[in-house]
N, CA, C and O atoms as a GROMACS GRO file, in nm:
protein
  328
    1UNK      N    1   1.941  -1.557  -1.374
    1UNK     CA    2   2.000  -1.677  -1.317
    1UNK      C    3   2.124  -1.636  -1.238
    1UNK      O    4   2.208  -1.560  -1.287
    2UNK      N    5   2.133  -1.685  -1.119
    2UNK     CA    6   2.249  -1.650  -1.037
    2UNK      C    7   2.370  -1.731  -1.082
    2UNK      O    8   2.359  -1.830  -1.153
    3UNK      N    9   2.484  -1.685  -1.039
    3UNK     CA   10   2.609  -1.750  -1.079
    3UNK      C   11   2.615  -1.893  -1.026
    3UNK      O   12   2.659  -1.985  -1.096
    4UNK      N   13   2.568  -1.912  -0.901
    4UNK     CA   14   2.576  -2.045  -0.841
    4UNK      C   15   2.485  -2.145  -0.913
    4UNK      O   16   2.524  -2.259  -0.937
    5UNK      N   17   2.364  -2.101  -0.948
    5UNK     CA   18   2.274  -2.194  -1.018
    5UNK      C   19   2.328  -2.225  -1.157
    5UNK      O   20   2.312  -2.336  -1.208
    6UNK      N   21   2.393  -2.125  -1.220
    6UNK     CA   22   2.455  -2.148  -1.350
    6UNK      C   23   2.566  -2.253  -1.339
    6UNK      O   24   2.576  -2.343  -1.422
    7UNK      N   25   2.650  -2.239  -1.235
    7UNK     CA   26   2.760  -2.334  -1.216
    7UNK      C   27   2.706  -2.474  -1.186
    7UNK      O   28   2.763  -2.574  -1.231
    8UNK      N   29   2.597  -2.480  -1.110
    8UNK     CA   30   2.538  -2.610  -1.079
    8UNK      C   31   2.488  -2.678  -1.206
    8UNK      O   32   2.507  -2.798  -1.225
    9UNK      N   33   2.424  -2.600  -1.294
    9UNK     CA   34   2.375  -2.656  -1.420
    9UNK      C   35   2.491  -2.703  -1.506
    9UNK      O   36   2.485  -2.809  -1.568
   10UNK      N   37   2.597  -2.623  -1.509
   10UNK     CA   38   2.715  -2.659  -1.589
   10UNK      C   39   2.777  -2.789  -1.538
   10UNK      O   40   2.813  -2.877  -1.617
   11UNK      N   41   2.791  -2.800  -1.405
   11UNK     CA   42   2.853  -2.921  -1.350
   11UNK      C   43   2.765  -3.043  -1.377
   11UNK      O   44   2.815  -3.152  -1.405
   12UNK      N   45   2.633  -3.026  -1.368
   12UNK     CA   46   2.541  -3.135  -1.399
   12UNK      C   47   2.554  -3.176  -1.545
   12UNK      O   48   2.556  -3.294  -1.577
   13UNK      N   49   2.564  -3.077  -1.632
   13UNK     CA   50   2.576  -3.104  -1.775
   13UNK      C   51   2.706  -3.178  -1.806
   13UNK      O   52   2.709  -3.272  -1.885
   14UNK      N   53   2.815  -3.134  -1.741
   14UNK     CA   54   2.945  -3.199  -1.764
   14UNK      C   55   2.942  -3.343  -1.715
   14UNK      O   56   2.993  -3.433  -1.782
   15UNK      N   57   2.883  -3.365  -1.598
   15UNK     CA   58   2.874  -3.501  -1.544
   15UNK      C   59   2.790  -3.589  -1.635
   15UNK      O   60   2.823  -3.705  -1.658
   16UNK      N   61   2.683  -3.533  -1.688
   16UNK     CA   62   2.597  -3.609  -1.778
   16UNK      C   63   2.672  -3.644  -1.906
   16UNK      O   64   2.661  -3.755  -1.957
   17UNK      N   65   2.750  -3.548  -1.958
   17UNK     CA   66   2.828  -3.574  -2.079
   17UNK      C   67   2.932  -3.683  -2.056
   17UNK      O   68   2.954  -3.767  -2.142
   18UNK      N   69   2.997  -3.681  -1.939
   18UNK     CA   70   3.096  -3.786  -1.907
   18UNK      C   71   3.028  -3.922  -1.904
   18UNK      O   72   3.079  -4.019  -1.959
   19UNK      N   73   2.912  -3.928  -1.837
   19UNK     CA   74   2.839  -4.054  -1.827
   19UNK      C   75   2.794  -4.100  -1.966
   19UNK      O   76   2.793  -4.220  -1.995
   20UNK      N   77   2.755  -4.004  -2.051
   20UNK     CA   78   2.712  -4.038  -2.187
   20UNK      C   79   2.826  -4.100  -2.266
   20UNK      O   80   2.806  -4.193  -2.343
   21UNK      N   81   2.947  -4.047  -2.246
   21UNK     CA   82   3.062  -4.102  -2.317
   21UNK      C   83   3.088  -4.246  -2.273
   21UNK      O   84   3.125  -4.331  -2.353
   22UNK      N   85   3.069  -4.271  -2.144
   22UNK     CA   86   3.089  -4.406  -2.092
   22UNK      C   87   2.986  -4.501  -2.151
   22UNK      O   88   3.018  -4.612  -2.194
   23UNK      N   89   2.859  -4.455  -2.154
   23UNK     CA   90   2.751  -4.541  -2.204
   23UNK      C   91   2.745  -4.545  -2.356
   23UNK      O   92   2.682  -4.635  -2.413
   24UNK      N   93   2.809  -4.450  -2.421
   24UNK     CA   94   2.803  -4.444  -2.566
   24UNK      C   95   2.674  -4.385  -2.618
   24UNK      O   96   2.634  -4.412  -2.732
   25UNK      N   97   2.606  -4.304  -2.535
   25UNK     CA   98   2.481  -4.240  -2.578
   25UNK      C   99   2.504  -4.090  -2.589
   25UNK      O  100   2.605  -4.038  -2.544
   26UNK      N  101   2.409  -4.023  -2.649
   26UNK     CA  102   2.419  -3.878  -2.666
   26UNK      C  103   2.318  -3.809  -2.577
   26UNK      O  104   2.212  -3.864  -2.546
   27UNK      N  105   2.352  -3.688  -2.535
   27UNK     CA  106   2.259  -3.610  -2.453
   27UNK      C  107   2.135  -3.576  -2.535
   27UNK      O  108   2.026  -3.562  -2.480
   28UNK      N  109   2.152  -3.561  -2.666
   28UNK     CA  110   2.043  -3.517  -2.754
   28UNK      C  111   1.970  -3.634  -2.819
   28UNK      O  112   1.894  -3.615  -2.915
   29UNK      N  113   1.992  -3.753  -2.768
   29UNK     CA  114   1.924  -3.870  -2.824
   29UNK      C  115   1.774  -3.857  -2.795
   29UNK      O  116   1.735  -3.830  -2.681
   30UNK      N  117   1.693  -3.877  -2.896
   30UNK     CA  118   1.549  -3.864  -2.878
   30UNK      C  119   1.501  -3.721  -2.886
   30UNK      O  120   1.385  -3.692  -2.857
   31UNK      N  121   1.589  -3.629  -2.926
   31UNK     CA  122   1.553  -3.488  -2.936
   31UNK      C  123   1.477  -3.465  -3.065
   31UNK      O  124   1.525  -3.498  -3.173
   32UNK      N  125   1.358  -3.409  -3.055
   32UNK     CA  126   1.275  -3.383  -3.174
   32UNK      C  127   1.252  -3.233  -3.186
   32UNK      O  128   1.175  -3.177  -3.109
   33UNK      N  129   1.318  -3.168  -3.283
   33UNK     CA  130   1.305  -3.021  -3.294
   33UNK      C  131   1.164  -2.975  -3.325
   33UNK      O  132   1.129  -2.860  -3.296
   34UNK      N  133   1.080  -3.061  -3.384
   34UNK     CA  134   0.945  -3.018  -3.417
   34UNK      C  135   0.859  -2.999  -3.292
   34UNK      O  136   0.758  -2.928  -3.296
   35UNK      N  137   0.898  -3.062  -3.181
   35UNK     CA  138   0.820  -3.049  -3.058
   35UNK      C  139   0.863  -2.929  -2.974
   35UNK      O  140   0.797  -2.896  -2.875
   36UNK      N  141   0.972  -2.866  -3.012
   36UNK     CA  142   1.021  -2.752  -2.934
   36UNK      C  143   0.944  -2.627  -2.975
   36UNK      O  144   0.931  -2.598  -3.094
   37UNK      N  145   0.894  -2.554  -2.875
   37UNK     CA  146   0.819  -2.433  -2.904
   37UNK      C  147   0.914  -2.320  -2.941
   37UNK      O  148   1.027  -2.313  -2.892
   38UNK      N  149   0.867  -2.232  -3.027
   38UNK     CA  150   0.948  -2.116  -3.062
   38UNK      C  151   0.936  -2.013  -2.951
   38UNK      O  152   0.846  -2.021  -2.867
   39UNK      N  153   1.026  -1.916  -2.951
   39UNK     CA  154   1.022  -1.810  -2.850
   39UNK      C  155   0.893  -1.731  -2.860
   39UNK      O  156   0.836  -1.692  -2.758
   40UNK      N  157   0.845  -1.709  -2.983
   40UNK     CA  158   0.722  -1.632  -3.001
   40UNK      C  159   0.604  -1.704  -2.939
   40UNK      O  160   0.522  -1.642  -2.871
   41UNK      N  161   0.594  -1.835  -2.961
   41UNK     CA  162   0.484  -1.913  -2.902
   41UNK      C  163   0.491  -1.910  -2.750
   41UNK      O  164   0.388  -1.901  -2.683
   42UNK      N  165   0.612  -1.918  -2.697
   42UNK     CA  166   0.629  -1.917  -2.551
   42UNK      C  167   0.588  -1.781  -2.494
   42UNK      O  168   0.521  -1.775  -2.391
   43UNK      N  169   0.629  -1.672  -2.561
   43UNK     CA  170   0.591  -1.539  -2.514
   43UNK      C  171   0.440  -1.519  -2.520
   43UNK      O  172   0.381  -1.460  -2.430
   44UNK      N  173   0.379  -1.569  -2.626
   44UNK     CA  174   0.234  -1.557  -2.641
   44UNK      C  175   0.164  -1.634  -2.528
   44UNK      O  176   0.065  -1.585  -2.472
   45UNK      N  177   0.214  -1.752  -2.497
   45UNK     CA  178   0.154  -1.832  -2.390
   45UNK      C  179   0.166  -1.762  -2.255
   45UNK      O  180   0.071  -1.760  -2.176
   46UNK      N  181   0.284  -1.704  -2.230
   46UNK     CA  182   0.305  -1.634  -2.102
   46UNK      C  183   0.216  -1.510  -2.093
   46UNK      O  184   0.163  -1.479  -1.986
   47UNK      N  185   0.200  -1.438  -2.205
   47UNK     CA  186   0.116  -1.319  -2.205
   47UNK      C  187  -0.029  -1.356  -2.176
   47UNK      O  188  -0.096  -1.288  -2.099
   48UNK      N  189  -0.076  -1.464  -2.238
   48UNK     CA  190  -0.213  -1.509  -2.213
   48UNK      C  191  -0.231  -1.553  -2.069
   48UNK      O  192  -0.335  -1.529  -2.009
   49UNK      N  193  -0.129  -1.619  -2.014
   49UNK     CA  194  -0.135  -1.664  -1.876
   49UNK      C  195  -0.147  -1.544  -1.782
   49UNK      O  196  -0.222  -1.547  -1.684
   50UNK      N  197  -0.072  -1.437  -1.813
   50UNK     CA  198  -0.076  -1.317  -1.730
   50UNK      C  199  -0.213  -1.251  -1.739
   50UNK      O  200  -0.266  -1.205  -1.638
   51UNK      N  201  -0.270  -1.245  -1.860
   51UNK     CA  202  -0.404  -1.187  -1.877
   51UNK      C  203  -0.506  -1.268  -1.799
   51UNK      O  204  -0.592  -1.211  -1.732
   52UNK      N  205  -0.496  -1.401  -1.807
   52UNK     CA  206  -0.590  -1.486  -1.736
   52UNK      C  207  -0.579  -1.467  -1.585
   52UNK      O  208  -0.680  -1.466  -1.515
   53UNK      N  209  -0.456  -1.450  -1.536
   53UNK     CA  210  -0.436  -1.431  -1.392
   53UNK      C  211  -0.502  -1.301  -1.348
   53UNK      O  212  -0.568  -1.298  -1.244
   54UNK      N  213  -0.485  -1.193  -1.426
   54UNK     CA  214  -0.545  -1.064  -1.392
   54UNK      C  215  -0.696  -1.074  -1.394
   54UNK      O  216  -0.764  -1.026  -1.304
   55UNK      N  217  -0.749  -1.138  -1.498
   55UNK     CA  218  -0.894  -1.152  -1.510
   55UNK      C  219  -0.950  -1.235  -1.396
   55UNK      O  220  -1.055  -1.202  -1.342
   56UNK      N  221  -0.882  -1.342  -1.358
   56UNK     CA  222  -0.928  -1.426  -1.246
   56UNK      C  223  -0.927  -1.348  -1.115
   56UNK      O  224  -1.016  -1.366  -1.032
   57UNK      N  225  -0.826  -1.263  -1.097
   57UNK     CA  226  -0.820  -1.181  -0.975
   57UNK      C  227  -0.937  -1.084  -0.970
   57UNK      O  228  -1.000  -1.069  -0.865
   58UNK      N  229  -0.966  -1.018  -1.082
   58UNK     CA  230  -1.080  -0.926  -1.086
   58UNK      C  231  -1.211  -0.998  -1.060
   58UNK      O  232  -1.297  -0.948  -0.988
   59UNK      N  233  -1.227  -1.116  -1.119
   59UNK     CA  234  -1.350  -1.193  -1.096
   59UNK      C  235  -1.364  -1.229  -0.949
   59UNK      O  236  -1.473  -1.220  -0.893
   60UNK      N  237  -1.254  -1.268  -0.886
   60UNK     CA  238  -1.259  -1.306  -0.745
   60UNK      C  239  -1.298  -1.187  -0.658
   60UNK      O  240  -1.377  -1.202  -0.564
   61UNK      N  241  -1.243  -1.070  -0.688
   61UNK     CA  242  -1.276  -0.949  -0.610
   61UNK      C  243  -1.424  -0.915  -0.624
   61UNK      O  244  -1.492  -0.891  -0.525
   62UNK      N  245  -1.474  -0.913  -0.749
   62UNK     CA  246  -1.614  -0.877  -0.770
   62UNK      C  247  -1.709  -0.980  -0.711
   62UNK      O  248  -1.813  -0.944  -0.657
   63UNK      N  249  -1.676  -1.107  -0.721
   63UNK     CA  250  -1.763  -1.210  -0.664
   63UNK      C  251  -1.766  -1.202  -0.511
   63UNK      O  252  -1.871  -1.221  -0.450
   64UNK      N  253  -1.651  -1.173  -0.450
   64UNK     CA  254  -1.650  -1.161  -0.304
   64UNK      C  255  -1.729  -1.038  -0.260
   64UNK      O  256  -1.799  -1.043  -0.158
   65UNK      N  257  -1.719  -0.927  -0.335
   65UNK     CA  258  -1.798  -0.809  -0.302
   65UNK      C  259  -1.948  -0.837  -0.317
   65UNK      O  260  -2.028  -0.795  -0.233
   66UNK      N  261  -1.985  -0.909  -0.421
   66UNK     CA  262  -2.126  -0.944  -0.441
   66UNK      C  263  -2.175  -1.034  -0.328
   66UNK      O  264  -2.288  -1.019  -0.280
   67UNK      N  265  -2.093  -1.128  -0.286
   67UNK     CA  266  -2.130  -1.219  -0.178
   67UNK      C  267  -2.152  -1.142  -0.048
   67UNK      O  268  -2.249  -1.166   0.024
   68UNK      N  269  -2.061  -1.048  -0.018
   68UNK     CA  270  -2.074  -0.966   0.103
   68UNK      C  271  -2.201  -0.881   0.096
   68UNK      O  272  -2.271  -0.866   0.195
   69UNK      N  273  -2.230  -0.826  -0.023
   69UNK     CA  274  -2.350  -0.745  -0.041
   69UNK      C  275  -2.476  -0.829  -0.016
   69UNK      O  276  -2.569  -0.782   0.048
   70UNK      N  277  -2.479  -0.951  -0.066
   70UNK     CA  278  -2.594  -1.040  -0.046
   70UNK      C  279  -2.610  -1.072   0.102
   70UNK      O  280  -2.722  -1.074   0.153
   71UNK      N  281  -2.500  -1.096   0.172
   71UNK     CA  282  -2.508  -1.125   0.316
   71UNK      C  283  -2.566  -1.006   0.391
   71UNK      O  284  -2.651  -1.024   0.479
   72UNK      N  285  -2.520  -0.885   0.358
   72UNK     CA  286  -2.573  -0.766   0.425
   72UNK      C  287  -2.721  -0.745   0.392
   72UNK      O  288  -2.798  -0.703   0.479
   73UNK      N  289  -2.761  -0.775   0.270
   73UNK     CA  290  -2.902  -0.761   0.234
   73UNK      C  291  -2.988  -0.860   0.312
   73UNK      O  292  -3.095  -0.824   0.361
   74UNK      N  293  -2.941  -0.985   0.325
   74UNK     CA  294  -3.016  -1.084   0.402
   74UNK      C  295  -3.022  -1.046   0.550
   74UNK      O  296  -3.125  -1.063   0.615
   75UNK      N  297  -2.911  -0.996   0.601
   75UNK     CA  298  -2.907  -0.952   0.741
   75UNK      C  299  -3.006  -0.839   0.764
   75UNK      O  300  -3.078  -0.837   0.863
   76UNK      N  301  -3.009  -0.745   0.671
   76UNK     CA  302  -3.101  -0.632   0.680
   76UNK      C  303  -3.245  -0.681   0.673
   76UNK      O  304  -3.332  -0.628   0.743
   77UNK      N  305  -3.272  -0.780   0.589
   77UNK     CA  306  -3.406  -0.836   0.576
   77UNK      C  307  -3.450  -0.900   0.708
   77UNK      O  308  -3.562  -0.877   0.753
   78UNK      N  309  -3.362  -0.981   0.769
   78UNK     CA  310  -3.397  -1.047   0.895
   78UNK      C  311  -3.416  -0.947   1.007
   78UNK      O  312  -3.504  -0.965   1.092
   79UNK      N  313  -3.334  -0.843   1.010
   79UNK     CA  314  -3.350  -0.740   1.113
   79UNK      C  315  -3.482  -0.665   1.091
   79UNK      O  316  -3.549  -0.628   1.187
   80UNK      N  317  -3.517  -0.643   0.965
   80UNK     CA  318  -3.644  -0.576   0.934
   80UNK      C  319  -3.764  -0.660   0.974
   80UNK      O  320  -3.866  -0.606   1.017
   81UNK      N  321  -3.753  -0.792   0.961
   81UNK     CA  322  -3.863  -0.881   1.000
   81UNK      C  323  -3.880  -0.880   1.151
   81UNK      O  324  -3.992  -0.878   1.202
   82UNK      N  325  -3.768  -0.880   1.224
   82UNK     CA  326  -3.775  -0.879   1.370
   82UNK      C  327  -3.823  -0.743   1.415
   82UNK      O  328  -3.837  -0.720   1.535
   0.00000   0.00000   0.00000
């Protein structure tokens, strides 16, 4: 995180806290800790996402090669007929 984005988040947080004091509400109102994912679950999700991305890329490469091969085979067949 860059320094500027950090400062922007801090200023937003401070402004929100000031507004909360005016309204008499809390920033953490409605916060449910049971719905928050643990770091381990988040890392596992990201790792699976990365694996899926790699697998999808490999599938796309092989399917495109197969498609090109089929086109060349059909072209060769038509040239052979002529």
